[in-house]
C-alpha positions as CSV (number, residue, x, y, z in Angstrom):
1,M,187.4,199.9,-80.1
2,V,187.1,203.6,-81.0
3,E,190.7,203.6,-82.0
4,W,190.2,200.5,-84.2
5,N,188.1,202.6,-86.6
6,V,189.8,206.0,-86.1
7,R,193.3,204.7,-86.8
8,Y,192.7,201.8,-89.2
9,N,189.5,203.0,-91.0
10,L,187.6,199.8,-90.6
11,L,184.5,201.8,-91.6
12,R,184.7,204.0,-94.6
13,T,183.0,206.9,-92.8
14,Y,183.6,208.5,-89.4
15,S,181.4,206.5,-87.1
16,R,181.3,205.4,-83.5
17,L,178.9,202.6,-84.3
18,M,181.5,199.8,-83.9
19,A,182.4,200.9,-80.4
20,V,178.7,201.3,-79.6
21,V,177.7,197.8,-80.8
22,Y,180.7,196.4,-78.9
23,A,179.5,198.2,-75.7
24,L,175.9,197.0,-76.2
25,F,177.0,193.4,-76.7
26,T,179.2,193.6,-73.6
27,V,176.4,195.0,-71.5
28,M,174.0,192.4,-72.8
29,L,176.4,189.6,-71.9
30,G,177.2,191.1,-68.5
31,R,174.1,189.5,-66.9
32,T,175.3,186.0,-68.1
33,V,178.7,186.0,-66.5
34,E,180.0,186.1,-63.0
35,G,183.2,187.8,-61.9
36,C,185.5,190.1,-63.8
37,Q,187.7,187.4,-65.4
38,P,185.8,187.3,-68.8
39,F,186.0,191.1,-69.1
40,I,189.8,190.9,-68.4
41,V,190.1,188.4,-71.2
42,Q,188.0,190.5,-73.5
43,M,190.0,193.6,-72.9
44,A,193.2,191.7,-73.5
45,L,191.8,190.4,-76.8
46,V,190.9,194.0,-77.9
47,S,194.4,195.3,-77.0
48,A,196.2,192.4,-78.7
49,F,194.3,192.7,-82.0
50,Y,194.7,196.5,-81.9
51,L,198.5,196.0,-81.7
52,L,198.5,193.4,-84.4
53,M,196.7,195.7,-86.8
54,G,199.6,198.1,-86.4
55,C,202.1,195.5,-87.6
56,Y,201.1,196.0,-91.2
57,N,204.0,197.6,-93.1
58,D,205.7,198.6,-89.8
59,R,209.5,198.2,-89.3
60,N,209.1,198.0,-85.5
61,A,206.5,195.3,-85.8
62,P,208.3,192.7,-83.6
63,A,207.8,195.1,-80.6
64,R,204.1,195.3,-81.3
65,V,203.9,191.5,-81.7
66,F,205.7,191.1,-78.3
67,Y,203.2,193.4,-76.5
68,A,200.2,191.9,-78.2
69,F,201.2,188.4,-77.1
70,L,202.1,189.7,-73.7
71,A,198.6,190.9,-73.2
72,M,197.2,187.4,-74.2
73,G,199.8,185.7,-72.0
74,I,198.6,187.8,-69.0
75,S,195.0,187.1,-69.7
76,S,195.7,183.4,-70.1
77,L,196.6,183.3,-66.4
78,F,192.9,183.9,-65.7
79,F,191.7,181.6,-68.5
80,F,194.3,179.0,-69.5
81,P,192.3,177.6,-72.6
82,L,193.1,181.0,-74.2
83,L,196.2,179.2,-75.3
84,L,194.1,177.8,-78.2
85,L,193.9,181.3,-79.6
86,M,197.7,181.4,-80.3
87,P,197.5,179.6,-83.7
88,L,194.8,182.0,-84.8
89,M,197.0,185.0,-83.9
90,W,199.9,183.4,-85.8
91,V,197.6,183.0,-88.9
92,V,196.8,186.7,-88.6
93,L,200.5,187.6,-88.5
94,I,201.4,185.5,-91.5
95,L,198.4,185.8,-93.8
96,N,196.8,189.1,-92.8
97,M,199.7,191.2,-91.5
98,R,202.2,189.6,-93.9
99,M,204.7,189.2,-91.0
100,L,206.4,185.9,-91.9
101,S,209.7,186.4,-90.1
102,G,211.7,184.7,-87.4
103,R,211.9,187.8,-85.3
104,A,208.1,188.2,-85.2
105,L,207.6,184.5,-84.3
106,M,210.2,184.7,-81.5
107,A,208.7,187.9,-80.2
108,S,205.3,186.2,-80.0
109,V,206.6,183.2,-78.1
110,L,208.6,185.4,-75.7
111,G,205.7,187.8,-75.1
112,Y,203.3,185.0,-74.3
113,A,205.8,183.3,-72.0
114,V,206.8,186.4,-69.9
115,P,204.0,185.9,-67.3
116,Y,204.9,182.3,-66.9
117,W,208.6,183.2,-66.4
118,V,207.6,185.5,-63.7
119,G,205.4,182.8,-62.1
120,L,208.3,180.4,-62.3
121,G,210.5,182.8,-60.5
122,L,207.9,183.4,-57.8
123,W,207.5,179.6,-57.4
124,C,211.3,179.3,-57.0
125,C,211.0,181.8,-54.1
126,N,208.5,179.5,-52.4
127,V,205.4,181.5,-53.4
128,D,202.3,179.5,-54.0
129,V,201.5,181.0,-57.4
130,I,198.5,178.7,-58.1
131,A,196.8,179.7,-54.9
132,Q,197.4,183.4,-55.5
133,L,195.8,183.1,-59.0
134,Q,192.9,181.2,-57.6
135,T,192.2,184.0,-55.2
136,L,191.8,186.2,-58.3
137,G,189.3,183.7,-59.8
138,A,191.7,182.3,-62.4
139,E,190.4,179.4,-64.4
140,H,193.1,176.9,-65.4
141,T,191.3,173.8,-66.7
142,F,190.3,173.0,-70.3
143,G,187.4,170.8,-69.2
144,W,186.3,168.9,-72.3
145,Q,182.7,168.5,-71.0
146,I,180.1,168.9,-73.7
147,D,177.0,169.8,-71.7
148,F,174.7,172.4,-73.2
149,M,172.1,171.8,-70.5
150,S,174.0,174.1,-68.3
151,W,173.1,177.1,-70.4
152,T,170.4,179.4,-69.1
153,P,167.6,180.8,-71.3
154,L,169.2,184.2,-71.1
155,Q,172.5,182.8,-72.4
156,L,170.7,181.1,-75.3
157,M,168.9,184.3,-76.2
158,T,172.1,186.4,-76.1
159,L,174.1,183.8,-78.1
160,G,171.3,183.4,-80.7
161,F,171.0,187.1,-81.1
162,M,174.8,187.5,-81.6
163,L,174.9,184.7,-84.1
164,L,172.0,186.1,-86.1
165,S,173.7,189.5,-86.1
166,A,177.0,188.0,-87.2
167,V,175.4,186.1,-90.1
168,L,173.6,189.2,-91.3
169,G,176.9,191.2,-91.0
170,M,178.9,188.5,-92.8
171,I,176.5,188.3,-95.7
172,H,176.5,192.0,-96.1
173,Y,180.3,192.3,-95.9
174,L,181.0,189.5,-98.4
175,R,178.7,191.2,-100.9
176,Q,180.3,194.7,-100.3
177,R,183.9,193.8,-99.5
178,F,185.3,195.1,-102.8
179,S,184.4,198.7,-101.7
180,D,187.0,198.5,-98.9
181,K,190.8,198.7,-99.1
182,S,192.9,195.6,-99.1
183,F,194.1,196.1,-95.5
184,V,190.5,196.4,-94.3
185,R,189.4,193.3,-96.2
186,L,192.3,191.4,-94.5
187,M,191.1,192.5,-91.1
188,Y,187.5,191.6,-91.7
189,Y,188.6,188.1,-92.8
190,C,190.4,188.0,-89.5
191,F,187.2,188.9,-87.6
192,L,185.3,186.2,-89.5
193,T,187.9,183.6,-88.6
194,G,187.8,184.7,-84.9
195,W,184.0,184.4,-84.9
196,V,184.2,180.9,-86.3
197,F,186.8,180.0,-83.6
198,C,184.5,181.2,-80.9
199,I,181.6,179.1,-82.2
200,V,183.8,176.0,-82.3
201,A,185.1,176.7,-78.8
202,L,181.6,177.1,-77.5
203,C,180.6,173.7,-79.1
204,V,183.6,172.0,-77.5
205,M,183.7,173.8,-74.1
206,P,180.1,175.1,-73.6
207,H,180.7,175.5,-69.8
208,H,183.1,178.3,-70.6
209,F,180.3,180.3,-72.2
210,A,181.2,183.5,-70.3
211,F,184.7,183.7,-71.8
212,F,184.0,182.7,-75.4
213,A,180.8,184.8,-75.7
214,Q,182.7,187.9,-74.5
215,M,185.4,187.2,-77.1
216,M,182.8,186.7,-79.8
217,A,181.4,190.2,-79.1
218,V,184.8,191.6,-80.2
219,F,184.7,189.9,-83.6
220,V,181.0,190.4,-84.2
221,A,180.8,194.1,-83.5
222,P,182.8,195.2,-86.6
223,L,180.5,193.1,-88.8
224,V,177.3,194.5,-87.4
225,A,178.7,198.1,-87.6
226,H,179.7,197.6,-91.2
227,L,176.2,196.4,-92.0
228,F,174.3,199.3,-90.4
229,T,176.9,202.0,-91.4
230,H,177.0,201.3,-95.1
231,T,173.4,200.5,-95.9
232,Y,170.7,203.1,-96.5
233,T,167.8,201.2,-98.0
234,R,164.3,201.1,-96.5
235,W,164.6,197.4,-95.7
236,T,167.9,197.8,-93.9
237,N,166.5,200.8,-91.9
238,L,163.7,198.5,-90.8
239,L,166.2,195.8,-90.0
240,F,168.1,198.1,-87.8
241,K,164.9,199.1,-85.9
242,L,164.0,195.4,-85.4
243,W,167.6,194.6,-84.3
244,L,167.5,197.4,-81.7
245,I,164.1,196.3,-80.4
246,A,165.4,192.8,-80.0
247,L,168.5,194.0,-78.2
248,L,166.4,196.1,-75.8
249,S,164.0,193.2,-75.2
250,I,166.9,191.0,-74.2
251,L,168.3,193.6,-71.9
252,A,164.8,194.1,-70.3
253,Y,164.4,190.3,-69.9
254,S,167.9,190.1,-68.2
255,L,166.9,192.8,-65.7
256,W,163.5,191.2,-65.1
257,T,165.0,187.8,-64.3
258,V,167.6,189.1,-61.8
């Protein structure tokens, strides 16, 4: 996340706030998940979008596309519904990165399929691949069960806080987007699209809260960092203090309820 801003200038000034907000969201959500699988998916998502950002005006872009989708393919072994994110990544390639080419499309398909090719080879060698993945805690089912009653109060608090932060960041960015370069605007539109995707996924598969909430933190962090980095008024300073107090309150509540 630090490299996102250092290399691609997602914030117009030198600031670590985007990485800090991302870390705070991850820590806040850490008490709402079990196991390391959601964090693996989150790291794969960060790596994939970091590689996709570098595809803009790059002659070696198909190689980056391959490795980006390879990261998502590996993480899909731990969370198979991640397959639904592939169309969004193709939209990023075509509309945001301007990579409408057969080589890039083929590289994406091959990269995502590599882990499954390896699994097929192991299966042909009489290795129980499904059992091995289940020992790692892999989740393979989509599970279209819409049951919001399974969410705990802490999950509701963290999700509501992230949604409110995202809405404030979105409103600020849409008002100030013309101050950024065209590439930065394309990337923030991608973050907005990813945020909407996570909301829809949570509505359809609420029992996968841990995975989609961690993914949402990746897309919301740049919006919040853009808000608090490029505003200097008295009201936004007060908003930042209230935001920080709310965040610390949620963290304190999560520790108290353990």
